[in-house]
Backbone and ligand atoms as CSV (ligand in chain L), in Angstrom:
chain,resi,resn,atom,element,x,y,z
A,1,UNK,N,N,93.965,108.133,108.890
A,1,UNK,CA,C,94.660,106.830,109.679
A,1,UNK,C,C,95.874,107.172,110.034
A,2,UNK,N,N,96.317,106.899,111.316
A,2,UNK,CA,C,97.620,107.271,111.888
A,2,UNK,C,C,98.869,106.333,111.119
A,3,UNK,N,N,99.903,107.090,110.797
A,3,UNK,CA,C,100.677,106.555,109.544
A,3,UNK,C,C,101.743,105.614,110.364
A,4,UNK,N,N,101.803,105.751,111.814
A,4,UNK,CA,C,102.533,104.959,112.455
A,4,UNK,C,C,102.153,103.538,113.088
A,5,UNK,N,N,100.911,103.552,112.811
A,5,UNK,CA,C,99.948,102.272,112.992
A,5,UNK,C,C,100.069,101.212,112.068
A,6,UNK,N,N,100.141,99.954,112.524
A,6,UNK,CA,C,100.383,98.857,111.659
A,6,UNK,C,C,98.850,98.278,111.609
A,7,UNK,N,N,98.525,98.177,110.404
A,7,UNK,CA,C,96.980,97.631,110.167
A,7,UNK,C,C,97.106,96.434,109.449
A,8,UNK,N,N,96.389,95.436,110.047
A,8,UNK,CA,C,96.062,94.177,109.379
A,8,UNK,C,C,94.930,93.775,108.686
A,9,UNK,N,N,94.513,93.793,107.305
A,9,UNK,CA,C,93.290,93.561,106.951
A,9,UNK,C,C,93.093,92.161,106.232
A,10,UNK,N,N,92.154,91.604,106.755
A,10,UNK,CA,C,91.838,90.289,106.014
A,10,UNK,C,C,90.973,90.581,104.787
A,11,UNK,N,N,91.579,90.227,103.759
A,11,UNK,CA,C,91.055,90.080,102.391
A,11,UNK,C,C,90.119,88.921,102.291
A,12,UNK,N,N,88.753,89.098,101.947
A,12,UNK,CA,C,87.824,87.819,101.863
A,12,UNK,C,C,88.468,86.809,100.878
A,13,UNK,N,N,88.817,85.595,101.170
A,13,UNK,CA,C,89.308,84.653,100.188
A,13,UNK,C,C,90.703,85.157,99.677
A,14,UNK,N,N,91.276,85.760,100.461
A,14,UNK,CA,C,92.685,86.070,99.898
A,14,UNK,C,C,93.812,86.150,100.983
A,15,UNK,N,N,94.657,86.947,100.755
A,15,UNK,CA,C,95.659,87.261,101.849
A,15,UNK,C,C,95.391,88.168,102.957
A,16,UNK,N,N,96.292,88.225,103.922
A,16,UNK,CA,C,96.265,89.388,104.856
A,16,UNK,C,C,96.978,90.524,104.431
A,17,UNK,N,N,96.447,91.600,104.379
A,17,UNK,CA,C,97.225,92.721,103.678
A,17,UNK,C,C,97.745,93.678,105.238
A,18,UNK,N,N,99.056,93.860,105.253
A,18,UNK,CA,C,99.427,94.279,106.325
A,18,UNK,C,C,100.071,95.674,105.892
A,19,UNK,N,N,99.811,96.554,106.462
A,19,UNK,CA,C,100.456,97.975,105.986
A,19,UNK,C,C,100.795,98.817,107.301
A,20,UNK,N,N,101.757,99.482,107.051
A,20,UNK,CA,C,102.487,100.338,108.392
A,20,UNK,C,C,103.881,100.160,108.186
A,21,UNK,N,N,104.384,100.157,109.510
A,21,UNK,CA,C,105.639,99.966,109.790
A,21,UNK,C,C,105.996,98.424,109.843
A,22,UNK,N,N,106.711,97.873,108.810
A,22,UNK,CA,C,106.863,96.270,108.894
A,22,UNK,C,C,108.219,95.881,108.774
A,23,UNK,N,N,108.813,94.994,109.428
A,23,UNK,CA,C,109.894,94.509,109.215
A,23,UNK,C,C,109.903,92.890,109.216
A,24,UNK,N,N,110.263,92.168,107.859
A,24,UNK,CA,C,110.137,90.819,107.764
A,24,UNK,C,C,111.413,90.220,107.929
A,25,UNK,N,N,111.553,89.120,108.781
A,25,UNK,CA,C,112.671,88.357,109.160
A,25,UNK,C,C,112.314,87.035,108.652
A,26,UNK,N,N,113.053,86.641,107.727
A,26,UNK,CA,C,112.955,85.060,107.285
A,26,UNK,C,C,113.441,84.298,108.106
A,27,UNK,N,N,112.649,82.949,108.197
A,27,UNK,CA,C,113.355,81.757,109.055
A,27,UNK,C,C,114.620,81.395,108.571
A,28,UNK,N,N,115.087,81.421,107.246
A,28,UNK,CA,C,116.259,80.937,106.820
A,28,UNK,C,C,117.329,81.853,106.920
A,29,UNK,N,N,117.358,83.006,107.781
A,29,UNK,CA,C,118.310,84.126,107.795
A,29,UNK,C,C,118.176,85.122,106.773
A,30,UNK,N,N,119.294,85.895,106.523
A,30,UNK,CA,C,119.204,86.846,105.419
A,30,UNK,C,C,118.872,88.080,106.342
A,31,UNK,N,N,119.005,89.162,105.246
A,31,UNK,CA,C,118.783,90.417,106.086
A,31,UNK,C,C,117.359,90.771,106.356
A,32,UNK,N,N,117.043,91.331,107.384
A,32,UNK,CA,C,115.746,91.876,107.609
A,32,UNK,C,C,115.309,92.755,106.523
A,33,UNK,N,N,114.055,92.843,106.188
A,33,UNK,CA,C,113.490,93.837,105.322
A,33,UNK,C,C,112.525,94.646,105.803
A,34,UNK,N,N,112.816,95.985,105.602
A,34,UNK,CA,C,111.764,97.049,106.004
A,34,UNK,C,C,110.669,97.238,105.102
A,35,UNK,N,N,109.519,97.449,105.019
A,35,UNK,CA,C,108.386,97.346,104.151
A,35,UNK,C,C,107.316,98.262,104.701
A,36,UNK,N,N,106.400,98.860,103.650
A,36,UNK,CA,C,105.353,99.549,104.112
A,36,UNK,C,C,104.076,98.962,104.012
A,37,UNK,N,N,104.235,97.808,103.060
A,37,UNK,CA,C,102.915,97.229,102.772
A,37,UNK,C,C,103.257,95.778,102.386
A,38,UNK,N,N,102.618,94.771,102.820
A,38,UNK,CA,C,102.779,93.290,102.209
A,38,UNK,C,C,101.480,92.505,102.212
A,39,UNK,N,N,101.443,91.368,101.471
A,39,UNK,CA,C,100.228,90.757,101.292
A,39,UNK,C,C,100.797,89.254,101.759
A,40,UNK,N,N,100.133,88.670,102.856
A,40,UNK,CA,C,100.849,87.559,103.324
A,40,UNK,C,C,99.890,86.425,103.112
A,41,UNK,N,N,100.225,85.302,102.397
A,41,UNK,CA,C,99.377,84.172,102.097
A,41,UNK,C,C,98.635,83.714,103.478
A,42,UNK,N,N,97.447,83.154,102.996
A,42,UNK,CA,C,96.715,82.374,104.389
A,42,UNK,C,C,96.138,81.288,103.678
A,43,UNK,N,N,96.404,80.983,102.463
A,43,UNK,CA,C,95.506,79.851,102.052
A,43,UNK,C,C,96.551,78.546,101.853
A,44,UNK,N,N,97.945,78.810,101.773
A,44,UNK,CA,C,98.775,77.841,102.013
A,44,UNK,C,C,99.315,77.422,100.336
A,45,UNK,N,N,98.729,78.029,99.220
A,45,UNK,CA,C,98.946,77.609,97.944
A,45,UNK,C,C,100.008,78.522,97.268
A,46,UNK,N,N,100.504,79.423,97.916
A,46,UNK,CA,C,101.559,80.358,97.262
A,46,UNK,C,C,102.901,79.711,97.309
A,47,UNK,N,N,103.612,79.931,96.230
A,47,UNK,CA,C,104.789,79.378,95.935
A,47,UNK,C,C,105.985,80.130,96.382
A,48,UNK,N,N,105.512,81.304,96.855
A,48,UNK,CA,C,106.541,82.343,97.238
A,48,UNK,C,C,106.172,82.936,98.743
A,49,UNK,N,N,105.780,81.802,99.429
A,49,UNK,CA,C,105.500,82.129,101.037
A,49,UNK,C,C,106.545,82.786,101.702
A,50,UNK,N,N,106.218,83.677,102.648
A,50,UNK,CA,C,105.122,83.979,103.238
A,50,UNK,C,C,104.386,84.759,102.533
A,51,UNK,N,N,104.630,85.287,101.254
A,51,UNK,CA,C,103.951,86.134,100.477
A,51,UNK,C,C,102.905,85.515,99.578
A,52,UNK,N,N,101.682,86.388,99.303
A,52,UNK,CA,C,100.761,85.840,98.434
A,52,UNK,C,C,101.374,86.220,97.047
A,53,UNK,N,N,101.045,85.215,96.210
A,53,UNK,CA,C,101.440,85.129,94.882
A,53,UNK,C,C,100.077,85.041,93.843
A,54,UNK,N,N,98.964,85.227,94.425
A,54,UNK,CA,C,97.667,85.269,93.518
A,54,UNK,C,C,97.054,83.902,93.419
A,55,UNK,N,N,97.900,82.778,93.983
A,55,UNK,CA,C,97.556,81.506,93.843
A,55,UNK,C,C,96.069,81.112,94.377
A,56,UNK,N,N,95.758,81.907,95.236
A,56,UNK,CA,C,94.282,81.787,95.873
A,56,UNK,C,C,93.196,81.833,95.144
A,57,UNK,N,N,93.340,82.585,94.013
A,57,UNK,CA,C,92.396,82.643,92.795
A,57,UNK,C,C,92.271,81.256,92.079
A,58,UNK,N,N,93.130,80.499,91.995
A,58,UNK,CA,C,93.022,79.323,91.287
A,58,UNK,C,C,92.491,78.202,91.739
L,1,FES,S1,S,96.413,83.974,99.854
L,1,FES,FE1,FE,97.104,84.345,97.939
L,1,FES,S2,S,98.441,82.756,97.427
L,1,FES,FE2,FE,97.454,82.270,99.386
């Protein structure tokens, strides 16, 4: 797989797994964070949105 490509994978019943070149900018401001892999909540239950904290399993 092309390492420069950003890939979004839908995990069945869970988060979106995003891998590649990623920059997270939070709405409240703060320093943008560069990452290579993140899991973003899409169930609405996470206490640490936008990230998945595993609450989708409960
Ligand atoms: S998808 Fe995992 S907590 Fe929402």
